[in-house]
PAZAPA-4460 file (N, C-alpha, C; in steps of 0.05 Angstrom, whole numbers, plus 32768, in hexadecimal, padded with zeros to 4 digits):
% residues 109
    n_x    n_y    n_z   ca_x   ca_y   ca_z    c_x    c_y    c_z   seq   type   mol
   8664   8939   8885   8662   894E   88A2   866E   896A   8893     1      M     A
   8658   897F   88A7   8661   898E   889C   8665   89A1   88C6     2      T     A
   867B   89AB   88C3   8688   89BA   88E1   867D   89D0   88D9     3      L     A
   8671   89D9   88F8   866B   89F8   88FD   8678   8A03   890E     4      T     A
   868D   8A0C   8908   86A8   8A16   8919   869C   8A37   8920     5      L     A
   86A7   8A40   8936   869A   8A54   8940   86A8   8A70   892C     6      P     A
   8699   8A86   8929   8698   8A98   891B   86BA   8AA8   891E     7      Q     A
   86C7   8AA5   8929   86E0   8AB5   892E   86F4   8A9A   8916     8      P     A
   86F1   8A81   8921   86FF   8A70   891F   86F5   8A69   8907     9      I     A
   86E1   8A62   88FB   86E1   8A60   88D4   86DF   8A7B   88C1    10      A     A
   86E4   8A99   88DA   86F3   8AA7   88BE   8709   8AA7   88C7    11      A     A
   871A   8A9D   88E0   873A   8A98   88D7   873B   8A8B   88BF    12      Y     A
   8733   8A6C   88BE   8732   8A5A   88B4   8734   8A6F   888F    13      V     A
   871F   8A74   888E   8715   8A82   8872   872A   8A92   8869    14      A     A
   8733   8AA9   8877   8742   8AC2   8875   8767   8AAF   8870    15      A     A
   8767   8A9F   8881   8781   8A8F   8882   878E   8A7E   8869    16      D     A
   8774   8A6A   8854   8773   8A63   8844   8773   8A78   882B    17      N     A
   8769   8A8B   8833   8763   8A9B   881D   877A   8AB1   8816    18      A     A
   878D   8AAE   882A   879F   8AC8   882E   879E   8AE0   8828    19      G     A
   877D   8AE8   8840   8778   8AFE   883F   8781   8B0A   8858    20      N     A
   8793   8B1B   8853   87A1   8B27   8870   878C   8B3C   887F    21      D     A
   8777   8B4F   8872   8768   8B59   8884   8755   8B3F   888D    22      A     A
   874C   8B39   8885   873D   8B27   8892   8742   8B16   88A4    23      A     A
   8766   8B10   88A1   8770   8B00   88BA   8770   8B15   88D0    24      L     A
   8778   8B23   88CD   8781   8B34   88E1   8764   8B37   88F3    25      A     A
   874E   8B48   88E4   873B   8B50   88F9   872F   8B32   8906    26      A     A
   8733   8B16   8902   8735   8B00   890A   873E   8AFF   8930    27      C     A
   8752   8B1A   8930   8764   8B10   8947   875E   8B2B   895F    28      F     A
   875E   8B28   8975   875C   8B42   8981   8775   8B50   8986    29      T     A
   877F   8B66   8987   8792   8B76   8984   87AF   8B70   8999    30      G     A
   87A6   8B62   89A5   87B7   8B56   89BD   87CD   8B3D   89B6    31      D     A
   87AC   8B32   89A0   87B7   8B12   899B   87D3   8B05   89A2    32      A     A
   87D4   8AF3   89A5   87F3   8AD5   89A5   87E9   8AC3   899B    33      V     A
   87FC   8ABD   8986   87FE   8A9E   8978   8817   8A8E   897E    34      V     A
   880E   8A76   8987   8824   8A6B   898E   8824   8A52   897D    35      H     A
   8842   8A51   896D   8849   8A40   8956   885C   8A3B   8950    36      D     A
   886E   8A1F   894A   8880   8A0F   893E   889A   8A25   895A    37      E     A
   8892   8A23   8973   88A1   8A2D   898A   88A3   8A46   8989    38      G     A
   8899   8A5C   8972   8893   8A70   897D   887C   8A84   898D    39      R     A
   8882   8A96   8991   8869   8AA6   899A   8870   8AC3   8988    40      T     A
   884A   8AC9   8985   884E   8AD4   8971   8836   8AED   8976    41      I     A
   8842   8B06   8982   882A   8B19   898E   8821   8B32   897A    42      R     A
   880C   8B34   897C   87FE   8B4F   8968   87F0   8B49   8954    43      G     A
   87E5   8B61   893D   87D8   8B50   892C   87F7   8B53   8915    44      I     A
   8809   8B67   8915   881E   8B6E   8904   882E   8B56   8902    45      D     A
   882F   8B43   891B   8841   8B30   8917   882D   8B1F   890E    46      A     A
   8819   8B1B   891C   8807   8B08   890D   8805   8B02   88EC    47      I     A
   880E   8B1A   88E6   8809   8B1B   88C4   8817   8B08   88BF    48      L     A
   8835   8B1A   88C3   884F   8B18   88B7   8854   8B00   88B4    49      A     A
   884C   8AE8   88D0   884E   8AD2   88D4   883F   8AB4   88C6    50      W     A
   8825   8AC1   88BA   8813   8AB6   88A4   8816   8AB8   888C    51      K     A
   8829   8AD4   8882   8833   8ADD   8873   8848   8AC1   8866    52      A     A
   8859   8AC3   8880   8879   8AB8   887D   8868   8A8C   8878    53      E     A
   8854   8A8E   888E   8853   8A74   888D   883E   8A67   8867    54      S     A
   8836   8A81   885A   8828   8A70   884E   8841   8A71   882F    55      K     A
   884F   8A8D   8835   8866   8A82   881D   8876   8A6A   881D    56      R     A
   887C   8A60   8846   8888   8A47   8839   887E   8A33   883E    57      K     A
   8868   8A36   8844   8856   8A14   883B   884A   8A05   882A    58      Y     A
   883A   8A28   8821   881B   8A24   8806   8809   8A1D   8812    59      Q     A
   87FE   8A17   8830   87EB   8A08   883B   87D3   8A0A   882F    60      Y     A
   87B8   89F7   883A   87A3   8A00   8842   879B   89F5   8858    61      T     A
   8789   89F8   8867   8777   89EF   887F   875D   89DF   8879    62      V     A
   875B   89C6   8884   873B   89BC   8882   8737   89B6   889C    63      E     A
   871C   89CC   88A3   8716   89B8   88BE   870E   899B   88B8    64      P     A
   8712   898C   88D5   8712   8972   88D2   86FA   8975   88ED    65      I     A
   8705   8987   8902   86F0   8975   891C   86FB   8995   8930    66      A     A
   86E4   899D   8943   86E6   89AB   894D   86D8   89AA   896C    67      V     A
   86D8   89AF   8980   86CF   89B1   89A2   86D2   89CA   89AB    68      A     A
   86C1   89CE   89BE   86C6   89DF   89CA   86D2   89DE   89E8    69      E     A
   86E0   89F0   89EB   86F6   89F1   89FD   86EC   8A0F   8A10    70      A     A
   86FD   8A0F   8A32   86F2   8A1C   8A3C   8702   8A48   8A27    71      E     A
   86F1   8A47   8A2D   86F3   8A69   8A19   86F9   8A68   89FB    72      G     A
   86F4   8A50   89F5   86FF   8A53   89E1   86F4   8A3A   89C9    73      G     A
   8701   8A25   89B0   86FC   8A16   89A6   8721   8A0B   89A3    74      A     A
   8724   89E9   8992   872C   89E2   898B   872B   89D7   896F    75      V     A
   873D   89DB   8963   8737   89D1   8945   874A   89C3   893C    76      L     A
   873E   89A9   892D   8751   8999   8920   874D   8994   8909    77      T     A
   8763   89B1   88F0   8766   89A8   88DA   877D   89A1   88C4    78      G     A
   8774   8994   88BA   8782   8982   88A9   8792   899C   8891    79      R     A
   87B0   8995   889C   87BE   89B5   888C   87D0   89A4   8873    80      V     A
   87D1   89B2   885A   87D0   89A2   8844   87E6   89B8   8835    81      S     A
   87FF   89B6   882E   880C   89C2   8820   8826   89C4   8819    82      G     A
   8837   89CD   8811   8856   89C1   8805   886C   89BB   8820    83      R     A
   886A   89A8   882D   887E   89A9   883F   8873   8981   8848    84      F     A
   8891   8977   884F   8891   8962   8854   8879   8955   8869    85      P     A
   886B   893B   8865   885B   8933   886A   883D   8938   8865    86      G     A
   8837   894E   8851   8823   8956   8850   880F   8940   8846    87      S     A
   87F5   8948   884C   87E1   8950   8860   87ED   8949   8879    88      P     A
   87EF   895D   8890   87EB   8951   88AA   87CC   8962   88C2    89      V     A
   87C8   895A   88D3   87B2   8965   88E5   87C4   8971   8900    90      D     A
   87BD   8982   88FC   87C4   899C   890B   87AD   89A7   8920    91      L     A
   87B0   89AA   893F   87A3   89B5   8950   87A4   89CB   8955    92      R     A
   8791   89DB   8950   878B   89FA   895C   8779   8A05   896B    93      Y     A
   878A   8A08   8984   877B   8A16   899D   876C   8A2B   899C    94      A     A
   8761   8A3D   8998   8754   8A57   899B   874E   8A58   89B4    95      F     A
   875E   8A71   89BD   8745   8A7C   89CF   873C   8A94   89C3    96      G     A
   871E   8A97   89C9   8716   8AA7   89C6   8712   8AC8   89DF    97      L     A
   870E   8ADD   89D0   8703   8AF1   89DF   86F4   8B07   89CE    98      R     A
   86E0   8B12   89DA   86C9   8B23   89C6   86C4   8B1C   89AD    99      D     A
   86C3   8B09   89A5   86BE   8AFE   8985   86DB   8AF8   8977   100      G     A
   86F6   8AFF   8986   8704   8B05   897C   8719   8AE9   898A   101      R     A
   872F   8AE1   8979   8741   8AD5   897A   8758   8ADE   898F   102      I     A
   8758   8ADA   89A7   8772   8AE8   89BA   8781   8AD1   89B6   103      A     A
   8782   8ABF   89BB   8799   8AAA   89B9   879C   8A96   89A1   104      T     A
   87B0   8A81   899F   87AD   8A71   898C   87CA   8A5E   8995   105      L     A
   87BD   8A3F   898F   87DF   8A2D   898F   87CB   8A1D   8985   106      E     A
   87EA   8A1C   897B   87EA   8A05   895E   87FE   89F5   8967   107      I     A
   87EC   89D9   895B   87FD   89C0   896C   8803   89AB   8952   108      H     A
   8815   899C   8950   8812   8980   8940   8805   8965   894B   109      G     A
***
């Protein structure tokens, strides 16, 4: 089964898996906020630093396995595989979209 992801989410997953900072930055609004592992990350520069740190630490990839529309965005379930205990794990990515970009992202285990 092939999932059809909203464009900003498909672009985010592709850029994240490829480690492409320019493409990743283009996915977010300038004032985007991310919540992950008990941290709040604000703005594109901070988001790029968070992503670089995560990639270095976990060397992960995300495989989308389910998506559901949500008010103002979508919730993606992704199978995350990498160098961490318990790999792979399924995480929920709650995306808030605005003007065709990601305005908020909350990642839950």
